KEZADO-122844 format. One record per residue (C-alpha): residue number from 1; z, y, x. Coordinates in steps of 0.001 Angstrom, whole numbers, padded with zeros to 6 digits. Each point is the difference from the previous one (the first is absolute). Example, Ala and Ser with C-alpha at 12.3 -4.5 7.8 and 13.67 -1.06 7.14 Angstrom:
! KEZADO-122844
PT seq       w       v       u
PT   1  007800 -004500  012300
PT   2 -000660  003440  001370
END
This chain:
! KEZADO-122844
PT seq       w       v       u
PT   1  015363 -005473 -003535
PT   2  001617 -003575 -000488
PT   3 -002575 -001299 -002336
PT   4 -001284 -003102  001752
PT   5 -003894 -000312  000595
PT   6 -002065 -002923 -000697
PT   7  000464 -001092  003557
PT   8  003841  000050 -000219
PT   9  000810  003079  001848
PT  10  001383  003597 -001542
PT  11 -002635  002213 -001539
PT  12  000031  003780  000830
PT  13 -000287  000866 -003419
PT  14  001968  003209  000432
PT  15 -002862  001531  002045
PT  16 -002570 -001561 -002263
PT  17  001948  001944 -003036
PT  18 -000031  003124  002158
PT  19 -003894 -000236  000829
PT  20 -000688 -000870 -003625
PT  21  002352  002840 -001351
PT  22 -001325  002714  002518
PT  23 -001273  003111 -002139
PT  24  001887 -001164 -003327
PT  25  002974  001712 -001389
PT  26 -000873  003306  000938
PT  27 -000450  002909 -002614
PT  28 -003233  000533 -001158
PT  29 -000161  003649  000904
PT  30  000675 -000602  003567
PT  31 -002673  000969  002444
PT  32 -002446 -002289  001736
PT  33  001352  001608  003332
PT  34  003691 -000640 -001054
PT  35 -000809 -003352 -000820
PT  36 -001722 -000788  003270
PT  37  002610  001676  002121
PT  38  002887 -001491 -001676
PT  39 -001594 -003302 -001502
PT  40  002356 -000505 -002766
PT  41  000715 -003659 -001311
PT  42  002154 -001416 -002525
PT  43  003536  000472  000727
PT  44  000904 -003796 -000062
PT  45 -001647 -002975  000465
PT  46  002424 -001933 -001844
PT  47 -001114  001420 -003624
PT  48 -002193 -003219 -000291
PT  49 -002883 -000058 -002577
PT  50  002059  002209 -002585
PT  51 -000721  002811  002573
PT  52 -003430 -000763  000443
PT  53 -000221 -000114 -003548
PT  54  001439  003249 -000711
PT  55 -002132  001758  002743
PT  56 -003073 -001813 -001711
PT  57  000762  001405 -003189
PT  58  000246  003652  001443
PT  59  003549  000335  001186
PT  60  001045  002110  002666
PT  61  002790 -001335  001877
PT  62  002200  001431  003004
PT  63 -002047 -000611  003078
PT  64  001164 -000091  003645
PT  65 -000900  002260  002384
PT  66 -001499 -002357  002279
PT  67 -001664  001290  003167
PT  68 -001994 -002529  001509
PT  69 -002454  000323  003204
PT  70 -003191 -001380 -001664
PT  71 -001145 -000774 -003443
PT  72 -003454 -000746  000455
PT  73  000272 -003352 -001882
PT  74  000004  002075 -003245
PT  75 -003967  000510  000585
PT  76  000183 -003805 -000649
PT  77  002858 -000662 -002075
PT  78  000073  002277 -002767
PT  79 -003814 -000662 -001308
PT  80  000837 -003591  000517
PT  81  003387 -000046 -001964
PT  82 -001825  002060 -002692
PT  83 -002832 -002353 -000506
PT  84  001527 -003598  000626
PT  85  003647  000564  000416
PT  86  002471 -001547  002241
PT  87 -001792 -003468  000132
PT  88 -003264  001227  000646
PT  89  001623  002244  002853
PT  90  001532 -003160  001381
PT  91 -003612 -001493  000162
PT  92 -001595  003030  001277
PT  93  002360  000228  002729
PT  94 -000083 -003717  000834
PT  95 -003766  000153 -000105
PT  96  000029  002642  002632
PT  97  002504 -001545  002217
PT  98 -001984 -003147  000238
PT  99 -003516  001792  000107
PT 100  001636  002185  002961
PT 101  001449 -002961  001910
PT 102 -003167 -001902 -000292
PT 103 -002033  003210  001312
PT 104  002735  000486  002882
PT 105 -001115 -003521  001165
PT 106 -003415  000413 -000334
PT 107 -000184  003462  001789
PT 108  002335 -001804  002784
PT 109 -001965 -002841  000557
PT 110 -003184  001716 -000071
PT 111  001027  002096  002901
PT 112  001762 -002675  001881
PT 113  000329 -003744 -001130
PT 114  001087 -002092 -002894
PT 115  003172 -001170  002015
PT 116  000796  003763  000353
PT 117 -000392  000588 -003498
PT 118  001869 -002965 -001302
PT 119  003139  001119  002581
PT 120 -000069  003507 -001937
PT 121  000121 -001539 -003601
PT 122  001467 -003627  000064
PT 123  003676  001419  000976
PT 124 -000172  002302 -002873
PT 125 -001255 -002908 -002511
PT 126  002331 -002471  001354
PT 127  003215  002100  000468
PT 128  000273  002176 -003212
PT 129 -000048 -000457 -003646
PT 130 -003861  000942 -000371
PT 131 -000522 -002050 -003208
PT 132  003123  002119 -001943
PT 133 -000037  003219  001713
PT 134 -002848  001276 -003096
PT 135  002104 -001373 -002451
PT 136  003389  001600  000885
PT 137 -000842  002857  002101
PT 138 -003359  001585 -000393
PT 139  001018  003110  002091
PT 140  000360 -002453  002810
PT 141 -003610 -001584 -000825
PT 142 -001234  003467  000225
PT 143  001728  000849  003274
PT 144 -000961 -003458  001478
PT 145 -003985  000717 -001122
PT 146  000405  003376  001953
PT 147  001026 -001630  003288
PT 148 -002746 -002221  000028
PT 149 -002274  002607 -001074
PT 150  000872  001943  003213
PT 151 -000563 -003040  001977
PT 152 -003409 -000172 -001568
PT 153 -000784  003732  000723
PT 154  001323 -000641  003596
PT 155 -002049 -002779  000841
PT 156 -003286  001341 -001834
PT 157  000429  003176  002148
PT 158  000650 -001591  002996
PT 159 -003053 -002289 -000258
PT 160 -002126  003223  000059
PT 161  001839  002071  002691
PT 162  003365  000531  001357
PT 163  000162  003495 -001561
PT 164 -000867 -001387 -003783
PT 165  002610 -002605  000959
PT 166  002780  002685  000480
PT 167 -001126  001443 -002986
PT 168  000211 -003012 -002052
PT 169  003663 -000448  001670
PT 170  000938  003588 -001269
PT 171 -001666 -000285 -003656
PT 172  001936 -003139 -000228
PT 173  003219  001360  001068
PT 174 -000488  003182 -002340
PT 175 -000969 -002446 -003264
END
C-alpha cells in the first residue's frame, strides 16, 4: 500500500502481492487439501524481487497460515502468471474488466434503455481510476469484472423470466 498508481491515488499493492503469492511458499509435500483449506501464501510481501526469484529457483520459504474466504481467482491467476508473468496477468485482468463493463452496459441497455445502461456504467468510469487499476491492482480488476459479470447474468436472466433473473442474481453473488 502507498505506491502511487498512474492516476495519483494509492495502489493496493499489498493485496496484489497476496493474490499473486497465493499457493507459493508451501512445502512440496503438503497435500492439495491442506493447501486448499489453509491457502498458504508467501510470508511477507515485503521481500521484493529477490524473494520471488528465490521461489522461482525452487526455494521453499516460510509461509503464512492465511485463511481466506475465497481463492477461486487462482483458477485464472496461476495459469496466466505461469504463462505470461505479472504484466500479462495485468493485461488479462484489465481486458476482462473492460469487456465485463461493456457487457453489463449492453445487457442492461437491451433490457431497459441506453440511458439506464449509461447510468449504470458512467459513475464507475468517471469516478474511479479505471484506466490504472489493472496496472497496479490486478486483483481489483478481477473483482470489478465479476461485479459486472453478475450484472450481465442478472439482466440476461431477467430478460427471459423472473426465475432466471433470480438465478442470475444468485450465480452472480456466488461468483
